[in-house]
Each structure stands twice: as structure tokens, then as C-alpha cells.
N, C-alpha and C positions, 0 to 999 in steps of 0.2 A: 936566471936560466937554470933549468933542472935537466939533468942528463939521466937517461935510463939505458940499461945495457941490453934489454930484450923486449920483445913485444908484450909478454905477459906483465912485466914490470910496468910498462907504459900504461897498459889498460888499468892495472890496479891503482896506479898513481892518480889517473884522471878520475876514477870512480870514488876514491877515498879522501882526496884532499879538500873537498868541500867547495871548490870553485874551479872554473875552467881556466886553462891557460889562454893567453891572448892568441897564441898560434903554436902549431906543432910542426917541426921538421922531422919527417919520418923516413928512415932508410928502408928501402924495399927489401933488402936481404938482411934478415936477423935470425938468431937462434930461436928455437921453440916454434914460434909462428912468424911468418913473414909480414912485411909491412902492408901488403895488400889485404890480408885477413884482419889485421889491426884496424886498418882504415874502414873496412866494411862494418866491423863491430861498433866502432865509434859513430859511424854515420847512421846506424840503426837507432842511436839515442840522441844525437846532436845534429842540428842543421848546419849546412856548410858555412853559413854566416856566423853562427854561434861559436864554432870551433874551426877556424881555417887550418887546413893541412896541406903542407907542401911536401910532396914525396921526392926523395933524393935517391938516385940509382946510377950505377955504372952502366946499366943497360940503356943504350941510346937508340934502340930499334923502335919502329912504329908500334909493334905489338905490345911492348912493355909500357909505352906511353899511354896507349888506349886502355890497357888493363888498369893502370893507376888511376886514370880519370873515371873509369867505370866503377872502380872501388869507392869513389867518393872524394878523391883528392881535388883540392882547388887548383893546384898547379903541380908541374912535374919538372924537375931540374936534373940534368945528367952530369955526371962526374967525367972529367974534372970541370969545375965551374970557377968563374972569377968571383972574388969577394964582392965587387961592385954590383955584379948581376944578381947575386943572392940577396944583397941588402935591398936592391930595387924591388925585387919580387916580394920580399917580406913587407916592405912599406906599402906596396900596392894592396896586398891582402888585408893589412891592418886598416887602411883607409876605407876599403870596402866594408869591413866589419863595423867600423865606427858609423859609417853611413847607414848601414842596416839597423844598428842599434838606435840611431836617432829616429829612423822611421818607425821602429817598434814603439819607442817612447811617445812619439807623436800620436800614434794610433791609440795607445793607452790613454793619453791625455784627452783625445777626442771622445773616447768612450766614456771616460769619467765626466767630461763636460756635458756629454749627451744625456747623462742621468740628471743633470741640473737644468739644462736649457734645451728648447726644441732645435732640431737640425737647421731650420731656416734662420734662426737667430744666430747660431754658431757660424753659419756661412757668412752672414752679414758682419759679424764681429771680425772674422778673418779677412774679408775682402776690403771693407771700407770704413771700419770703425776703430781700428787699432790706434790711430793717431787722434781720434776725436774724443773730446770730453763730453759731448752732448749725449744725453741719455737716449736710448732706443724707445720710442713711443709709437704705437700703432693704433689705429681705429679700425674696428671690425663691425660691419653692418649686422652680422648675424652669427652668433656663437651659442652653442649649447653647453651649459654648465651643470654639474652634478655635485651634490653634497650628500654625505652619509655620516651617521654616527651610531654608536652602540646604544641600544635601549637599556636604561638602568645602569649606565657606566659608573656613576658616582657610587652607587650601592655596591656594584661589583668590585670596584677598586678598594673599597673599605673592608671587604670581607676576605680578600686573598693576599698572599705575599706579593710584594712588588715585582720579584723575579718572575712569578707566574703570570702576572699581568703583562709584563713586557713580552713574555713568550707568546701569550695570546695575541697581542697587538702585532707582533712580528709575523706570526703565522697568517693572520688576517690580511695585513698590508702586503705581505709578499705575494699572497694569492691575488690580491687586487692588482698589484703591479704586473703580474703575468697576463691578466686579462686586459689590462691597458694596452700592452704590446699586441695582444691578439686582435683588438678592435681598432688599433691605430689612433687612440685617444691619448691625451697628455695629462699625466699626474701633476697637478699644480703644487700641492703641499699636503702635509698631515699636521694636525694640531691636536695633541692628546689622542682621543679616539675618532676625531673627525677626519674625513678624507675628501679632498676636492679634486675634480677632474674637469678638463675642458676639451672641446672638439669643435672644429670649424675655424679656429684662429689661424690655421696654416693654409687656408684656401681650399682644403679638401672637402668635397661635398658629402651629402647624406650624413651630416654630423649628428643630427637628432636620432636617426636610425641606429647608427653605431653606438651612440650613448645609451639608448634603451636596451640594446643587447648587452652592453657593458653592465648595466644595472642588474639585469637578470643573472649574469654570471657572478656578480657580487653576492647575490642571494644564495647561489649555489655554493660559493666558497664558505660562507658562514655556517651553512647547514652541516658542514664537516667539522666544525669547531665545537666540541662539547662545552656545555656550561659547567664551570668548575663547581664541585661540591654537590652536584645533583645526580641522583641515581635514576631519574625518570627518563633518561635519554634525550633531554632537552638540549638545545644548542644556543649559541650566542645569536642574538637578534639585532638587526639594524633597521633604521629608517633611511629612506632614500628620497631625495627631492630633486627635481629638474626644472630648468627654465631656459628658454631660448630668447635671445635678444641682442641688442648692440652693446659692445664693451670696448674699453681701451685696454691695451696691454703694454707692458714695459719691463725692461731689465732694471732691477733695483740693486744698487750696491756694487762694489768692486771685489771685496773679499767674500767668497761664497755667494756670488750673485744669484738673485732669484728672479724668475719670470712670473710676474704677477698680473692680475686682472682687476680692473676698476670699473665702477659704474653701478647703476641701479639694477642691472641684470644679475650682478653678483649677490646683492642683497635679496632680490626676489627668489633666486635659486635656493639661498640659505633658508628663507621663510618656507619654501615648499617642503624642505626637509623637516624643519622644526614643527611644522603643522601637519606632518604626515602620520604614518601608522607603522607599527612593527611589521617587518617583512612585506611591506607594500611599497609601491613606487608612485609617489605623488608628483604630478606635473601641472604646469600652468597651462592656460589656454593657448599661449603661443607655441609651446612644445606640442600640444595636442594637434594644432593645425599643421605643424610640420610633418606629422606622422599620419595625417588623415588618409584613410584607405589602406593603411599598412598594419595598423594595430587597433585594437578595440579599447575604448576608455569608458569609464562610468563616472558621472558627475557627482560631486559632493554638494553641489548647490553653491549659492553665494555665501561666502564666509568673510568674517572680519579678520584681516591679516595685519598684524602690527606694522605700522609704518607704511602700509600700502592701501589701507582702507578695505573696502569690500572687493573681493575677487572671486571669480569662478575657478575652482580647482577640480582636479580629476585624478582618478587612480587607474593605472594600467590594469586592464582586465585580462589576466593571464593565469594559467593553471599553476604556475610556480610562485604566485604572490598571494598574500592574504587580503585580496581586494574585497571579498565578500564581507569578511569580518570588519574591515575598515569602513565600508559603506554602511553596514548595519550600525556601527558605532556612531558615525557622524549623522546618520538619519535620526537615530534616537536622540542625539544631542540637539539636533535642530528642532525636534518636537519639544524637547524640554525647554529650549530657549526660544520658544515661538514668539514671545513678545520681546520688545527691545528693553523693557524694564519690568521689574516686579514691584508693585507698590508695597511700601512698608508703612502701614497706617497707624498701627497701635503703638503706644509708648513702650509696652512690654517687648514687642517684636523689635522695635528700633534698638532697645537696650541689648537684646540678645544678639542682634546683628553687629552692634558695636563690639561686643565681647568677642565674637568670632573673628571679625576683621582686625581686632586688636592683637589676636594671635597670629595674624598674617599681615604684617606691617606693609607689605608691598601694595595692599589694597586700601590703606587707610583713607585715601582721598575719596574713595567711593562710599564711605560709611554714611548711613542716613543721618540727617541732621534736621533741625527745625526748618531750614530752608530747602532741604533736599530729602523728600520722603520716599525715595525709591532707590533700588540697587540695580545698577546697569549690568545685567548678567552677560550680555554680549561683550561689553568692555572688559569685564573680568576674564572672559574666555580669551580675548585677544591678549591680555596681559599674561595669562598663564602660558599661552603658547609662545611668548616672546623670549627668545634667547636662552642661553645656557645657564646664566646665574640664577634666575628664579627657578628654573626647572631642576637644576642640580640640588638646590636646597629643599625642594618640595616633592620632587617627582618619585624618587626611589625607582620602582620597576614599572611605572606606568607605560604601556606600549605607545601611547600617543605623545609622551613628553609632557603631559598635563598632570598636576597633582591629583592624587586620589582623594584628598581631604581627610579631615579628622573624624568624620561621622560615617557610620555604616550606611551603605547605599540602600535606598528604598527599593521595593520591587519594581523592576522595569527601568531603573536608573542606569544609563549607559556608562557612567564613570564614577559612581560613588558620591553621594550627596554632599557637595561642598556647601550648598545653601539648603539646609535640611527642611523639607516639608513646609515651604513658605505658605502655600495655599491651604494646607491643613490648619495652620495657625490663623490664617486670615478668613477661613470659611470659604466663601465664594468670591474671593478677591480677584483682581485682574489676572489674566493669564489662563486660569482654570485648567481642566483636563490634565495632561501629563506634566504641566508646569508644577503641580503640587508634589511631584515625585522627588524633587531635589536633584537638579541636573549638575553637570560639570560646570564649574565656574568659568 
């Protein structure tokens, strides 16, 4: 218990001690400033539950009581008072304060948990899952998933300090988090530079539409993040891919639990991103159908997608995306890879191909041999588009996530001749036309 002899001393003590007292007994009549003014100043800074004040006064008239309560006192006791009455009033105020503090802590815990799990999962955990060891697993008929990552992330990370890289990622992901809240979609996780979002798992409709707007806002966010070390005004670039389909979801783990998604839809959404283009939004046919009549899309044609086979993919046709550049790129690539394979007929060319493929061990099984006299360019394209590991080691700053290759591109080549001038060496071999320009593998 700390005693103060005046109102100014009491105010100074509260403001300088570094923590609030559990409760204050405040006499109405004091030198310098009275208890009513002290109470008003404290209430301007502290809630009634944060700092309970019981005002004590010899004035027992109704006006004094009302004045004390209006000044912000929690209770008012008149002199003379019994010890038991005062103790009972103090205990009541302390119980109310502890209940209020418990409610505040519960809200903070809920807010923190809400950053990790969706609200409908939190409700289930509170209502009927607290005593159950069974995991929460749900099946969803139709959910839209989005993946994004930074173009040339490995190259960027190798050129700047780690503190600067973390700052860039924090700025980007914080901006993404804000637009997640704006569109009512759920941030699933981040891994390195990758960002995953889900919509529709909570039963809320128009999930594909909300997700496409989310994607557009993500592009707006990164346009405000300058690319470090460049004076040309360029900014960080990302690829975005989306797919809609059935998934399962579940809460994994007890310490720092995560709400995860499982199924082929997750893999397909990831493939849409890895087979996309810088500052463009790539979608599958199912997502396109969900958005029919609301947004315009342009087809890339049938493409070989690793693990999925041949798929029809599309880019959102929107003024804020690089859809025209993306389509021009993939149209040129399709012309370059117009045949399923390019014949490798001469021993000299087979030797040259073996040397090139030897420098790229990921493709050794495609090397020409006596029993295999062709190089499957479409299969090479699918492998190049597959996953982060081969892309990170070969890609550098390729906007498509596909390696640029070790040879200079021939005129008209959309991605820098990985297989240089095959038909030039073969004369009028199979493929012909643009195939001789050396396309992207």
C-alpha cells in the first residue's frame, strides 16, 4: 500500500512508477486539487477496469455522490464507514478488474489464433474439439487456390544483404496480408518467397472472383517495391497461378497448429504459377469457367504440364497484367516446339547434343543414343517448368521460370536457344520453319 498526501503527488506517482496500482482509494477533499479533478485526469488515460477508483468522502449528499461517479469513480463510500464494508467494496472491484483482464487476454488470444487459423475452425475448436484428439479434416467440393513467387528470387537473394532481402519480403507479404483481409480470402502460408492463398473453404461464395481481384491487388503491391540496385525504376516482379477444384483441409499439429490443404488441386494451382509469366495471372480451365462472363481470358493453347500431362491454360486479359507479353512468348514457344521431337540424325549432332545435355544433368535421360535419335523438346520444356529446384539452379531472371540457356538466342527465338539451330545443322530435317531458330527447352 502506497500513501500520497495530495492530488498532485498521486498523479505523479501513477504516471512515473511504471505500472498501475490494483486499486485506488481517493479522498474527495485534498490540498492543491480535489479528488474529483484527480479522478477526471486519471480517467482520461485509464479505463475504469484498468484502474478501479473508490472515492471516499465525508459528504453523504446525493450531489456529491453523483459528482464522484460522473468524474469516473467506480464506487463511492461515505465517512464514517465500517471496515467490513470497505473491504467488501474493494474485493468486488478487484474481482471485476480480474474478470475484465481475463476477457482482454481472451480477446488477444483469439486475435492471435485468428492469424493462424480461420474463424470457423477456431469456433469448432472451442465448441466441440477441446476434449477430442481426432484431427479436424474437411472435404470441400470447390475451392480456389492461388500461388505466387518472385521472378529471379535466387539471383536476387545472392546479390543483396539478407537484412535487405527480409525487408523486401516483409514489405511484400505485409501488403499481401492487407489485401487478403480486403477480399476475405485466407493466407495459408509463406515459404521463402512463395505465398499461398485459399478462398471458398469457409463456404463463402464467389471465391474465384475474390481471388482474381486479390491477384490484381498483389500485382499493384509489388509495383511499389523497387528492385534493389537498379536505377531504371524497375520493381520486383512476381508470377501468379490459380486453380479451382476439390480439396481436403485439416489442422495439423498442436504446437503452432497450421491449417493446410491437400489434394491434386493444390498441385495444379502450384503448376499454374510455375508455368506462368512475370506480372501475369495464369489460370486453369476450371478457374476460367468459374469466372465466365465476368473477366476476359486469352488461351495459351494446350501445354505439357509436369505431373498433369497436357492442359489448356489461360492468362487474365487485364490492363494491369503483362498478358500480351506472356501470350506472345508462349505463342512463339509453341511455334518453336511445333513438333513433338526434333530428329538428331548425324553422329556429329548427336555428339554435340550429348555435350550440351552433359552440362545440364537434369536432362541426361533425354540425350540421343543409338536407340534414340531424337530429342523430345516438349518433354524438356515440361521438365524446365517443373518445380523450384531446377528453376533456381538454372533460371536466374527468366520471367517464365525457365532457363535462358547457355547459348545466345537466334533471331525470333522467344526464350534464348537452349537447343541451338537444330535444323540449321540438319538442313531440311524434321520440324522446319521456326524450329530451326532454337527454342526454349
